[in-house]
C-alpha positions, 0 to 999 in steps of 0.5 A: 837689936836682931831682925827676927822675934825669937820670942815667937819661934824659939822652940820652932828654931830650935828644932833645926837639926844638922841637916842639908846645907846646915851640916854644909856648914858645920862639916869641917868645923871639928877640923878648924877647931883642932888647928886653931884652938889653943886649950879646951875653954871655948865661947858660942855667942849667940847660942840660940837654942844651944844646937852650935853649944851641945856640937861644940860639946860633943867636940870635946870642948867645956862649952859656953853659951851666950845670947840675947834672947831669953826664951832661946836661952830657955830651950838651951837649957832645956835640951842641955840641963848641965850646960852653961848658958847666959844672957847677954844684957847691953851688949856685955857678955858676963866674962873677965876678959881673957876667959876663953881659948877660943869663941864660935858664932854659928848665924848670928852676925847677918841678924845684926843691922849695921857694921857698927853693932856688927863691930861692936859684938866682934869686940867684946868677943875679941875682949874674953879671948886671951891672947893667941886665941881665935874667933871662928864666926860661920856666917853666909857667904855672898853667895848665899841668896842667888843659888838653890840650896837643899834645905834653904830658899832664898827666891825673893824679890828683894833678894835680887835687890840686895846691898849692904845692910839691906833685909835678904829673906830665907826659908828654913824647909825642914822646920818651915821657919822662914826668917828676915837677914842682913845682906853683907859682904866679905869686905864688910865682915873683914873689915867689921874684924879689923875694926874689933881689934883682930890681928890675922883674918882667914876665910874658909868655905866648905863645898859638898862633896860626893862623900857627903852622901847628899844629892846636893843641888848648888852646895858642890860648885857654890859656897853658901856658907863663909867661916871666917877665922881671926886670931889676937 
């Protein structure tokens, strides 16, 4: 089960926008979609309040959101009444094999407490992808909990003692929300994707640039995020 109880904070989390370091997380996603998409139908796995699903729809994609949180799905449907949002039950998505050209997941897998559960989730995404499809997994980098960022604070004592599978904390300054997640390494994520049946794994780590128009703190020298592109 995820660390955070969104039945209490779904509305607050849903207010988070594409500002500061989160802008950087999504900045290159359209480029990656253009590079790897083989069609328009995309699954947003762990869609939460639908922020990323709506972002994907603005890229001209037929985006469908799924999540385990009924509270989050209520927010998503309220923000996007014409959208398609579904509940994940017992780890399963309500779709046939090979239903999607592409899958996307942002800030979800570091809420999963074990390698085994992450592998199961990644395998479920793999199941609903068409042959030749790709899974774009946006997640925190190994460096996320070691530096100061524009809109994410990570200066907690437990973050300095992190190891694979240990809990870590972040504070989202734009919505004043503290979250507890799990720390996983690059090797951990690669193991998960390989064990879930993906055949290729690429990695993109965006860095801030002056053209972003944001006064970056660490983001222009240290990547706060990792974006894995796993092929089937």
